[in-house]
FISEKOL-283640 format. One record per residue: z negated, x, y negated of N, C-alpha, C in turn; residue in one letter. Coordinates in steps of 0.1 Angstrom, whole numbers, padded with zeros to 4 digits, always signed. Each point is the difference from the previous one (the first is absolute). Example, Ala and Ser with C-alpha at 12.3 -4.5 7.8 and 13.67 -1.06 7.14 Angstrom:
# FISEKOL-283640
-0078+0132+0057+0000-0009-0012+0000+0009-0012a;+0007-0004-0011+0000+0009-0011-0008-0008-0011s;
END
This chain:
# FISEKOL-283640
-0734+1075-1061+0004-0013+0006-0012-0007+0006x;-0007+0008+0008-0012-0005+0006-0010-0005-0010x;-0001+0007-0012-0009-0004-0010+0003-0014-0005x;+0013-0003-0003+0004-0013-0004-0003-0011+0010x;+0003+0004+0013-0003-0010+0011-0015-0003+0000x;-0008+0010-0001-0014-0002+0000-0005-0009-0011x;+0006+0003-0012-0004-0007-0012+0003-0015+0001x;+0013-0003+0005+0004-0014+0001-0008-0007+0012x;-0004+0008+0010-0008-0006+0011-0014-0004-0005x;-0006+0009-0008-0013-0003-0006+0001-0012-0010x;+0011+0000-0008+0002-0010-0010+0001-0014+0007x;+0007+0000+0011+0002-0013+0008-0013-0005+0005x;-0009+0009+0004-0013-0003+0006-0009-0006-0011x;+0000+0006-0012-0009-0003-0010+0006-0011-0010x;+0012-0004+0002+0006-0009-0009-0006-0014+0001x;-0004-0005-0012-0005-0013-0001+0006-0008-0011x;+0005-0012+0002+0007-0007-0010-0008-0003-0012x;-0013-0002+0001-0008-0003-0011-0001+0011-0010x;+0002+0012+0005-0001+0012-0010+0013+0001-0008x;+0010-0007+0004+0013+0001-0007+0005-0013-0006x;-0009-0010+0000+0004-0013-0004+0005+0000-0015x;-0007+0008-0008+0004+0000-0015+0013+0007-0002x;+0004+0009+0009+0013+0007-0001+0011-0011+0003x;-0002-0008+0010+0009-0011+0003+0002-0010-0011x;-0012-0003-0006+0000-0010-0011+0008+0005-0012x;-0003+0013-0004+0007+0005-0012+0015+0002+0003x;+0003+0006+0012+0014+0001+0004+0008-0013+0001x;-0007-0010+0006+0006-0013+0001+0002-0007-0014x;-0009+0002-0009+0001-0005-0013+0012+0007-0008x;+0001+0013+0002+0011+0007-0006+0014-0005+0006x;+0001-0002+0013+0012-0004+0006+0003-0015-0004x;-0010-0008+0000+0002-0015-0003+0004-0001-0015x;-0007+0005-0009+0003-0002-0014+0013+0008-0004x;+0002+0011+0007+0013+0007-0002+0012-0008+0004x;-0001-0007+0011+0011-0009+0004+0001-0012-0009x;-0011-0006-0004+0001-0011-0009+0005+0004-0014x;-0004+0012-0004+0005+0004-0013+0015+0003+0000x;+0004+0006+0011+0015+0003+0002+0008-0013+0000x;-0006-0010+0005+0007-0013+0001-0001-0008-0013x;-0008+0005-0010-0001-0007-0013-0009-0011+0001x;-0010-0001+0010-0009-0011+0001-0013+0001-0007x;-0002+0012-0007-0012+0003-0007+0002+0000-0015x;-0009-0006-0007+0001+0000-0015-0004+0013-0005x;+0004+0003-0012-0003+0013-0007-0015+0001-0002x;-0007-0011-0003-0014+0000-0003-0007+0004+0013x;+0004-0005+0012-0006+0004+0012+0002+0014+0004x;+0012+0005-0003+0003+0014+0002-0009+0009-0008x;-0003-0004-0013-0009+0008-0008-0014-0001+0005x;-0004-0011+0006-0013-0002+0006-0001+0010+0012x;+0010+0001+0008+0000+0009+0011-0002+0014-0004x;+0007+0004-0011-0002+0013-0006-0014+0003-0004x;-0006-0009-0007-0014+0001-0005-0010+0001+0012x;+0003-0008+0010-0009+0001+0012+0001+0013+0007x;+0013+0005+0001+0002+0013+0007-0007+0012-0006x;+0002+0002-0013-0006+0012-0006-0015-0003-0003x;-0005-0012-0001-0014-0003+0000-0007+0003+0012x;+0006-0003+0012-0006+0004+0013+0000+0015+0002x;+0010+0007-0005+0001+0014+0002-0012+0007-0008x;-0002-0004-0012-0011+0005-0008-0014-0004+0005x;-0001-0012+0006-0012-0004+0006-0004+0008+0012x;+0011+0003+0008-0003+0009+0012-0004+0014-0004x;+0006+0005-0012-0004+0013-0005-0015+0000-0003x;-0004-0010-0008-0014-0001-0004-0010-0002+0012x;+0005-0007+0010-0008-0003+0012-0004+0013+0007x;+0009+0010+0000-0004+0013+0006-0012+0006-0006x;-0001-0001-0014-0012+0006-0007-0012-0009+0001x;+0002-0013-0003-0012-0009-0001-0004-0005+0014x;+0010-0004+0008-0004-0006+0013-0003+0009+0011x;+0007+0012+0000-0002+0009+0012-0008+0012-0004x;+0002+0005-0012-0008+0012-0005-0013-0004-0005x;-0001-0012-0006-0013-0005-0005-0003+0004-0014x;+0010+0004-0008-0002+0004-0014+0006-0010-0009x;-0006-0003-0011+0004-0010-0009+0009+0006-0011x;+0013-0003+0000+0009+0005-0010+0005-0011-0008x;+0000+0001-0014+0005-0010-0009+0012+0006-0008x;+0007+0010+0005+0011+0006-0007+0013+0000+0007x;+0002-0009+0010+0013+0000+0007+0011-0006-0009x;-0003-0008-0010+0010-0004-0009+0006+0012-0007x;-0008+0010-0003+0005+0012-0006+0010+0008+0008x;-0003+0001+0013+0010+0007+0009+0013-0009+0001x;-0002-0013+0000+0012-0008+0000+0008+0001-0012x;-0006+0002-0012+0007+0001-0013+0007+0014+0000x;-0006+0010+0006+0006+0013+0000+0013+0000+0008x;+0000-0006+0011+0012-0002+0008+0011-0008-0007x;-0005-0011-0007+0009-0009-0007+0007+0007-0011x;-0007+0006-0009+0005+0006-0012+0009+0012+0003x;-0005+0009+0009+0008+0012+0003+0012-0004+0008x;-0001-0009+0009+0012-0004+0008+0010-0006-0009x;-0004-0009-0009+0009-0006-0009+0007+0010-0010x;-0008+0009-0005+0005+0011-0009+0010+0008+0007x;-0002+0004+0012+0010+0009+0007+0013-0008+0003x;-0002-0013+0003+0012-0008+0003+0008-0002-0013x;-0007-0001-0012+0007-0003-0012+0006+0013-0006x;-0007+0011+0000+0003+0011-0008+0005+0013+0008x;-0006+0002+0012+0003+0012+0007+0012-0001+0009x;+0001-0011+0007+0012-0002+0008+0006-0014-0002x;+0004-0004-0012+0006-0013-0002+0013-0003+0007x;+0008+0011+0002+0013-0002+0007-0003-0004+0015x;-0010+0006+0006-0003-0003+0014-0006-0014+0000x;-0008-0004-0010-0006-0014+0000+0011-0011-0001x;+0011+0003-0007+0011-0010-0002+0009+0000+0012x;+0003+0012+0006+0009+0001+0011-0006-0003+0014x;-0012+0006+0002-0007-0002+0013-0015-0004-0003x;-0002-0013-0003-0014-0004-0004-0010+0002+0011x;+0004-0002+0012-0010+0001+0011-0004+0015+0001x;+0009+0009-0001-0004+0014+0001-0009+0004-0012x;+0004-0005-0012-0008+0002-0012-0014-0006+0002x;-0001-0012+0005-0014-0006+0002-0008+0008+0011x;+0007+0005+0010-0007+0008+0010-0005+0013-0006x;+0008+0007-0008-0004+0012-0007-0011-0003-0010x;+0000-0011-0007-0010-0004-0009-0013-0002+0007x;+0000-0006+0012-0012-0002+0008-0006+0013+0004x;+0008+0010+0004-0005+0013+0003-0007+0007-0012x;+0007-0001-0012-0006+0006-0012-0013-0007-0004x;+0001-0013-0001-0012-0008-0004-0011+0001+0009x;+0002+0000+0013-0011+0002+0010-0006+0014+0000x;+0009+0010-0002-0005+0014-0001-0009+0002-0013x;+0005-0006-0011-0007+0002-0012-0014-0007+0001x;+0000-0012+0005-0013-0008+0002-0009+0008+0009x;+0005+0006+0011-0008+0007+0009-0006+0013-0007x;+0008+0006-0008-0005+0012-0007-0012-0004-0009x;+0002-0011-0008-0011-0004-0008-0012-0005+0008x;+0003-0006+0012-0011-0004+0009-0008+0012+0004x;+0007+0011+0003-0008+0012+0004-0008+0006-0012x;+0006+0000-0012-0007+0005-0012-0012-0008-0003x;+0001-0013+0001-0012-0008-0004-0009-0002+0012x;+0005+0001+0012-0008-0002+0012-0009+0012+0003x;+0005+0012-0003-0008+0012+0003-0014+0000-0006x;-0001-0003-0013-0014+0000-0006-0006-0014+0002x;+0008-0011+0000-0006-0013+0000-0006-0004+0013x;+0006+0005+0011-0005-0004+0013-0013+0007+0004x;-0005+0009-0008-0013+0005+0001-0011-0009-0005x;+0004-0010-0007-0009-0011-0005+0000-0011+0010x;-0010-0009-0002-0002-0011+0010-0003-0013-0008x;+0004-0011+0006-0004-0013-0005+0006-0003-0013x;-0008-0005-0009+0004-0004-0013+0006+0011-0009x;-0004+0012+0003+0005+0012-0008+0015+0002+0003x;+0003-0001+0012+0014+0002+0004+0009-0012-0006x;-0005-0012+0000+0007-0011-0005+0002+0002-0015x;-0010+0005-0007+0001+0002-0015+0010+0011-0003x;+0001+0011+0008+0009+0011-0002+0014-0005+0002x;+0003-0007+0011+0013-0005+0003+0004-0011-0010x;-0009-0008-0005+0003-0010-0011+0004+0007-0013x;-0007+0011-0003+0003+0008-0012+0014+0006+0001x;+0003+0005+0012+0013+0007+0003+0011-0011-0002x;-0002-0012+0004+0010-0010-0002+0003-0003-0014x;-0011-0001-0008+0001-0002-0014+0007+0011-0008x;-0003+0013+0005+0006+0011-0006+0015+0000+0002x;+0004-0002+0012+0014-0001+0004+0008-0011-0008x;-0007-0011-0002+0007-0011-0008+0001+0004-0014x;-0010+0006-0006+0001+0005-0014+0011+0010-0002x;+0001+0010+0010+0010+0010-0001+0014-0006+0000x;+0003-0009+0009+0013-0006+0000+0003-0008-0012x;-0011-0006-0006+0002-0008-0013+0003+0009-0012x;-0003+0013+0001+0002+0009-0011+0011+0011+0002x;+0007-0001+0011+0011+0009+0003+0013-0007-0003x;+0008+0004-0010+0012-0007-0004+0011+0000+0011x;+0000+0010+0009+0010+0001+0010-0001-0012+0010x;-0012-0005+0001-0003-0012+0009+0000-0013-0007x;+0005+0000-0013+0001-0012-0008-0013-0004-0008x;-0010+0008+0001-0012-0003-0007-0007-0013+0004x;-0006-0007-0010-0007-0013+0003+0010-0011+0003x;+0013+0001-0004+0010-0010+0003+0005+0000+0014x;-0003+0011+0007+0004+0001+0014+0013+0007+0002x;+0004+0002+0012+0012+0007+0003+0010-0010+0006x;+0013+0002-0004+0010-0009+0005+0007+0006+0012x;+0001-0008+0010+0007+0004+0012+0015-0004-0001x;+0008+0010-0001+0014-0002-0002+0007-0004+0013x;-0007+0003+0011+0007-0002+0013-0009-0008+0009x;-0003-0013-0004-0008-0009+0007+0008-0003+0014x;-0007+0002+0011+0006-0001+0013+0004-0015+0002x;+0011-0001+0009+0005-0014+0003-0011-0008+0007x;-0002-0012-0006-0011-0008+0005+0003-0006+0014x;+0013+0000+0004+0004-0005+0013-0003+0009+0011x;-0003+0013-0003-0002+0009+0011-0012+0009-0002x;-0006+0000-0011-0012+0008-0003-0012-0004+0009x;-0002-0013+0002-0011-0004+0008+0001+0005+0015x;+0012+0001+0005+0002+0006+0013-0005+0014+0001x;+0004+0008-0011-0005+0014-0001-0015+0001-0001x;-0006-0009-0008-0014+0000-0002-0007-0004+0014x;+0005-0009+0007-0006-0004+0013+0002+0012+0010x;+0011+0007-0001+0002+0012+0009-0011+0010-0003x;-0002+0003-0013-0010+0010-0004-0014-0005+0004x;-0002-0014-0001-0013-0005+0004-0002+0002+0015x;+0010-0002+0008-0001+0002+0015-0003+0015+0002x;+0006+0009-0007-0002+0014+0002-0015+0004-0004x;-0004-0006-0011-0014+0002-0005-0010-0005+0010x;+0002-0012+0006-0008-0005+0010-0001+0009+0012x;+0011+0005+0004+0000+0010+0012-0008+0012-0003x;+0002+0005-0012-0008+0013-0004-0015-0003+0000x;-0004-0011-0007-0014-0003-0002-0006-0003+0014x;+0006-0008+0008-0006-0004+0012-0001+0011+0010x;+0010+0009+0001+0000+0011+0009-0010+0011-0005x;-0002+0001-0013-0010+0009-0005-0014-0004+0003x;-0003-0013-0001-0013-0005+0003-0003+0000+0014x;+0010-0001+0009-0002-0001+0014+0000+0014+0007x;+0003+0011-0008+0000+0013+0005-0014+0006-0001x;-0001+0013+0005-0013+0006-0001-0004+0003-0015x;+0009+0001-0008-0003+0002-0015-0005-0013-0005x;+0005-0011+0004-0005-0013-0005-0014-0002+0005x;-0003+0004+0012-0014-0002+0005-0009+0009-0008x;+0004+0012-0004-0008+0008-0009-0002-0006-0013x;+0010-0007-0006-0001-0007-0012-0010-0011+0000x;+0001-0008+0011-0010-0011+0001-0014+0005+0003x;-0001+0011+0007-0013+0006+0002-0007+0004-0013x;+0008+0005-0009-0005+0003-0014-0004-0012-0007x;+0007-0011+0002-0004-0012-0007-0013-0006+0006x;-0001+0001+0013-0012-0005+0007-0013+0008-0003x;+0001+0013+0001-0011+0009-0003+0005+0014-0003x;+0000+0003-0012+0006+0013-0005-0008+0012+0006x;-0013-0001+0000-0009+0011+0005+0002+0002+0015x;+0001-0011+0007+0002+0001+0015+0014+0006+0003x;+0010-0004-0008+0014+0005+0002+0000+0015-0003x;-0007+0004-0011+0000+0014-0003-0007+0008+0011x;-0011-0005+0005-0007+0007+0010+0008+0002+0013x;+0009-0009+0003+0009+0001+0012+0012+0009-0002x;+0001+0006-0012+0011+0009-0002+0012-0005-0008x;-0001-0013-0005+0011-0005-0008+0000+0006-0014x;+0012+0004-0004+0002+0006-0013+0001-0011-0010x;-0011-0004-0006-0001-0012-0008+0008+0002-0013x;+0000+0011-0007+0007+0002-0012+0015+0000+0002x;+0005+0006+0011+0014+0000+0004+0005-0014+0002x;-0007-0008+0008+0005-0014+0003-0001-0009-0012x;-0010+0002-0008-0001-0008-0012+0012+0002-0010x;+0003+0013-0002+0011+0003-0009+0014-0004+0006x;+0001+0002+0014+0013-0003+0006+0002-0015+0000x;-0010-0008+0003+0002-0015-0001+0003-0004-0014x;-0007+0005-0010+0002-0003-0014+0014+0003-0004x;+0005+0012+0004+0014+0004-0004+0010-0009+0007x;-0001-0003+0013+0009-0009+0007+0000-0014-0007x;-0012-0005-0003+0000-0012-0007+0007+0000-0013x;-0002+0011-0008+0007+0001-0013+0015+0000+0002x;+0005+0007+0010+0014+0001+0003+0006-0014+0003x;-0007-0007+0008+0005-0014+0004+0000-0009-0013x;-0011+0001-0008+0000-0008-0012+0011+0004-0010x;+0003+0013-0001+0011+0005-0008+0014-0006+0004x;+0002+0000+0014+0012-0006+0005+0001-0015-0003x;-0012-0006+0001+0000-0015-0004+0003-0001-0015x;-0004+0009-0008+0003-0001-0015+0015+0002-0002x;+0007+0009+0007+0014+0001-0001+0007-0013+0004x;-0004-0006+0010+0006-0013+0005-0003-0011-0011x;-0012+0001-0006-0002-0010-0011+0009+0002-0011x;+0003+0013-0004+0009+0003-0011+0014-0005+0003x;+0004+0000+0013+0013-0004+0004+0002-0015-0001x;-0011-0008-0001+0001-0014-0002-0001-0005-0014x;-0002+0010-0010-0002-0004-0014+0012+0005-0008x;+0002-0008-0011+0010+0005-0010-0008+0008-0011x;-0012-0004-0003-0009+0007-0009-0014-0002+0004x;-0008+0011-0001-0014-0002+0003-0008+0010-0009x;-0013-0005-0003-0008+0007-0009-0012+0007+0007x;-0006+0010-0007-0012+0007+0006-0011-0010+0002x;-0001-0010-0010-0011-0009+0001-0001-0008+0013x;+0012-0001+0007+0000-0007+0013-0010+0006+0010x;-0001+0013-0001-0009+0007+0010-0014+0003-0006x;-0006-0010-0004-0013+0001-0006-0011-0002+0011x;-0013-0001-0005-0011-0001+0009+0001-0013+0008x;+0005-0011-0006+0001-0012+0007+0009+0001+0012x;+0011+0008-0001+0009+0001+0011-0006+0008+0012x;-0008+0010-0003-0008+0007+0010-0009-0010+0007x;-0007-0008-0007-0009-0010+0006+0007-0010+0008x;+0012-0004-0004+0008-0009+0008+0004+0006+0014x;+0003+0013+0000+0003+0007+0012-0012+0001+0009x;-0012+0003-0006-0012+0001+0007-0004-0014+0006x;+0003-0011-0007-0003-0013+0005+0008-0003+0013x;+0012+0005+0000+0009-0002+0012-0007+0007+0012x;-0005+0012-0002-0006+0007+0011-0013-0006+0005x;-0008-0004-0010-0013-0006+0004+0001-0013+0007x;+0009-0009-0005+0001-0013+0006+0007+0001+0014x;+0008+0010+0002+0006+0002+0013-0009+0006+0010x;-0011+0005-0004-0010+0006+0009+0000+0015-0001x;-0011+0006-0002-0001+0015-0002+0004+0007+0014x;+0011+0008-0001+0004+0007+0012+0008-0009+0009x;+0006-0011-0005+0008-0009+0008+0014+0000-0006x;+0010+0007+0007+0013+0001-0005+0007-0013+0000x;+0000-0008+0011+0006-0013+0000-0005-0009-0010x;-0013+0000-0002-0006-0009-0010+0004+0004-0014x;+0001+0013-0003+0005+0005-0013+0014-0005-0003x;+0009+0001+0010+0013-0005-0002+0001-0015-0003x;-0007-0008+0008-0001-0014-0002-0006-0004-0014x;-0011+0007-0003-0007-0003-0013+0009+0004-0012x;+0007+0011+0001+0009+0004-0011+0011-0010-0002x;+0006-0005+0011+0011-0009-0001-0005-0013-0006x;-0012-0005+0005-0005-0013-0005-0004+0001-0015x;-0006+0011-0004-0004+0001-0014+0012+0002-0009x;+0010+0007+0004+0012+0001-0008+0007-0013-0001x;+0000-0008+0011+0007-0013-0001-0008-0009-0010x;-0013+0000+0001-0008-0009-0008+0001+0004-0015x;+0000+0013-0003+0002+0005-0013+0013-0004-0006x;+0011+0002+0008+0013-0004-0005+0002-0015-0002x;-0005-0008+0009+0001-0014-0001-0008-0006-0012x;-0012+0006-0002-0007-0004-0012+0007+0003-0013x;+0006+0012+0000+0008+0004-0012+0012-0009-0002x;+0005-0006+0011+0012-0009-0001-0004-0014-0004x;-0011-0005+0006-0004-0014-0002-0007-0001-0014x;-0009+0009-0003-0007-0001-0012+0007+0007-0011x;+0008-0007-0008+0008+0005-0011-0004-0006-0013x;+0004+0006-0011-0003-0006-0013-0014+0001-0003x;-0006-0011-0005-0015+0000-0003-0009+0002+0012x;+0006-0004+0012-0008+0001+0012-0001+0014+0006x;+0007+0010-0006+0000+0013+0005-0013+0007-0001x;-0008-0005-0010-0014+0006-0001-0009-0003+0012x;+0004-0011+0008-0008-0004+0011+0003+0008+0013x;+0010+0009-0001+0005+0007+0012-0012+0009+0005x;-0006+0008-0009-0010+0009+0005-0012-0007+0005x;-0003-0012-0006-0012-0008+0004+0003-0005+0015x;+0011-0006+0002+0003-0005+0014+0001+0011+0010x;+0006+0011-0005+0001+0012+0009-0014+0005+0004x;-0009+0001-0010-0014+0004+0003-0007-0010+0009x;+0002-0013-0002-0007-0010+0009+0005+0001+0014x;+0013+0003+0002+0006+0001+0013-0006+0012+0007x;-0001+0011-0007-0006+0012+0005-0015-0002+0004x;-0007-0007-0009-0014-0003+0003-0002-0008+0013x;+0009-0010+0001+0000-0008+0012+0003+0008+0013x;+0010+0009-0001+0003+0008+0011-0012+0010+0004x;-0006+0005-0010-0012+0009+0003-0011-0008+0006x;-0003-0012-0005-0011-0008+0006+0004-0003+0015x;+0013-0004+0002+0004-0003+0014-0002+0011+0009x;+0003+0012-0004+0000+0012+0008-0014+0005+0003x;-0010-0003-0009-0013+0006+0001-0012-0010+0001x;+0003-0013-0001-0011-0010+0000-0006-0001+0015x;-0013+0002+0002-0006-0001+0013+0002-0014+0006x;+0000-0010-0008+0001-0014+0005+0014-0002+0006x;+0010+0007-0004+0013-0002+0006+0004+0010+0011x;-0010+0007+0005+0002+0010+0010+0006-0006+0013x;-0006-0011+0005+0005-0006+0012+0014-0006-0002x;+0003-0005-0012+0013-0006-0003+0010+0011+0000x;-0003+0012-0006+0009+0011-0001+0003+0006+0014x;-0010+0001+0008+0002+0005+0014+0008-0009+0009x;-0001-0013-0003+0008-0009+0008+0014-0002-0005x;+0002-0001-0013+0013-0002-0006+0004+0013-0007x;+0005+0009+0007+0005+0013-0007+0014+0003+0005x;+0006+0010-0006+0013+0004+0003+0001+0006+0015x;-0010+0007+0004+0000+0005+0014+0000-0011+0010x;-0009-0010-0001+0000-0011+0009+0013-0008+0000x;+0006-0001-0012+0012-0007-0002+0012+0007+0007x;+0000+0013-0002+0010+0008+0007-0001+0000+0015x;-0013+0000+0005-0002-0001+0014+0005-0013+0006x;-0003-0011-0008+0005-0013+0005+0015-0001+0000x;+0007+0005-0009+0014+0000+0000+0006+0009+0011x;-0007+0011+0003+0005+0009+0011-0002-0007+0013x;-0011-0007+0002-0003-0007+0013+0010-0012+0001x;+0004-0006-0011+0010-0011+0001+0013+0005+0004x;+0004+0012-0006+0013+0006+0004+0000+0004+0014x;-0011+0006+0005-0001+0004+0014+0002-0012+0009x;-0007-0011-0003+0002-0012+0009+0014-0006-0001x;+0006+0001-0012+0013-0006-0002+0011+0007+0007x;+0000+0014-0001+0011+0008+0005-0002+0006+0014x;-0012+0001+0004-0003+0006+0013-0004-0011+0010x;-0004-0012-0005-0004-0011+0009-0012+0004+0008x;-0009+0008-0006-0012+0003+0007-0011+0001-0011x;-0012-0003+0005-0011+0000-0010-0004+0013-0004x;-0004+0001-0013-0005+0013-0006-0013+0003+0006x;-0003+0013+0001-0013+0004+0006-0011-0005-0009x;-0010-0007+0007-0011-0006-0008-0010+0011-0005x;-0007-0004-0010-0010+0009-0006-0012-0001+0009x;-0005+0011+0007-0012-0001+0008-0012-0005-0007x;-0001+0003-0013-0012-0004-0007+0000-0015-0002x;+0012-0007+0002+0000-0014-0003+0002-0009+0013x;-0001+0007+0012+0001-0007+0012-0012-0009+0002x;+0002-0013+0005-0010-0010+0001-0001-0003+0015x;-0013+0000+0005-0003-0003+0014-0010-0010+0000x;+0002-0011+0008-0009-0011+0002-0004-0006-0014x;+0010-0001-0009-0002-0006-0012-0008+0007-0010x;-0004+0013+0002-0008+0007-0009+0008+0011-0006x;-0001+0002-0013+0007+0011-0007-0010+0012-0001x;+0003+0010+0009-0009+0011+0002+0001+0010-0012x;+0010-0002-0009+0001+0009-0012-0011-0004-0010x;-0007-0011+0002-0010-0004-0009-0013-0003+0008x;-0009+0009+0000-0012-0002+0008-0012-0001-0010x;-0006-0012-0002-0010-0002-0010-0012+0008+0002x;-0003+0005+0012-0012+0007+0003+0001+0015+0000x;+0013+0005-0004+0001+0014+0001-0008+0007-0011x;-0004+0012+0002-0008+0008-0010+0009+0007-0009x;-0002-0001-0013+0008+0007-0010-0004+0015+0000x;+0009+0008-0004-0001+0015+0001-0012+0004-0008x;-0002-0005-0013-0011+0004-0008-0013-0004+0006x;-0001-0011+0007-0012-0004+0007-0003+0009+0012x;+0011+0004+0007-0002+0009+0011-0005+0014-0004x;+0005+0005-0011-0004+0013-0005-0014-0001-0005x;-0005-0012-0005-0013-0001-0005-0011-0002+0011x;+0004-0002+0012-0009-0003+0011-0008+0013+0004x;-0012-0001+0002-0009+0011+0003+0004+0005+0014x;+0002+0013+0001+0003+0006+0013-0011+0009+0004x;-0005-0002+0012-0012+0008+0005+0006+0010+0011x;-0001+0012-0003+0005+0010+0010-0008+0000+0012x;+0005+0005+0011-0007+0001+0013-0013+0007-0001x;+0000+0011-0008-0012+0008-0001-0012-0007-0007x;+0004-0010-0008-0011-0007-0007-0005-0012+0007x;+0007-0004+0012-0005-0012+0007-0013+0004+0007x;-0009-0010+0002-0012+0002+0007+0002+0004+0015x;-0007+0009+0005+0001+0005+0014-0005-0011+0009x;+0008-0002+0011-0004-0011+0009-0003+0006+0014x;-0009-0005+0006-0004+0005+0013+0009-0006+0011x;-0004+0002+0012+0007-0005+0011-0001-0015+0001x;-0010-0006-0005-0002-0014+0000+0007-0007-0011x;+0007+0008-0009+0007-0006-0011-0008-0002-0012x;-0013+0003+0000-0009-0002-0012-0001+0013-0008x;-0001-0001-0013-0001+0012-0008-0014+0005+0001x;+0000+0014-0001-0013+0006+0001-0007+0001-0013x;
END
């Protein structure tokens, strides 16, 4: 009993709203859209878009563990997603069809367990030898693994071959997005708590400097394989949820381009940035779906061109040195701080605490001092030790 009391006391002391803001956003979106969907205020196309955003964010978070936090480049996460999708759909169709028809939620939950476990097993098999490689070699191995999995599914009749597998128990569109958002919230909790734990600090230490991490006693091989397997499990669960949104899907869906699409979500959101990955995955999914809806018929060939141009513009905006001041002034963090200060003033009738770095005295902004010495200039200044200074006599003159 005392242990629980101590835990909650420490939790209350260390609790910060900013660390849980994305939990509130995802939970709020699930409640809001769930209520609107129950009232019949949402169109079917919008519900399908929510489904696609949900499983897209889940797979992006899975890849973010490997690329963003572990620092390894993997191009085979579409393969783990396909393993979960095909095995989950097969078990629902052929192994327990009665359960799928009578209790679809239980069947979907069981399929997620099977698909996630299978993807994790393949993640361990491919990660054990592949994670000994570095850089481009690891990317090539995971890319080859993805193509091998795609070809295997295309040539196995049980999974429909090249024509794909038919999902006989497509989950109800009016409620599946709520389940997907619940799984997304659980995934976010797992990923964020893992990264903030001592194990997460070991993983980021490996990313920053593997040799230094190994010299301090971090088991590099263990953490690499563990993160890769966890990431594969999450991707497999995302694949099962993807299968639940489809009537028919083909192995060609999970090709090299799909892996690149997931990687783009992680890179644009920021390496090692969970909130950025979620926002980026939602925006990219929305753009992709809207372009597919607007550009139809003969204009469909322009979809990939516009999509590529939008991605190029986003990359330039995130990395251009000329836009650094603009990004620092107009970003999500400053916007959230402004909203929070407005709410504090509106509901508590007191001013929010000012930022000490921005306090102005006598009309001068002391956060910008034009005469301050830059750090690189300071480090390049010659330093004369006391022992090297000329000896001075009592009169102050050097001898």
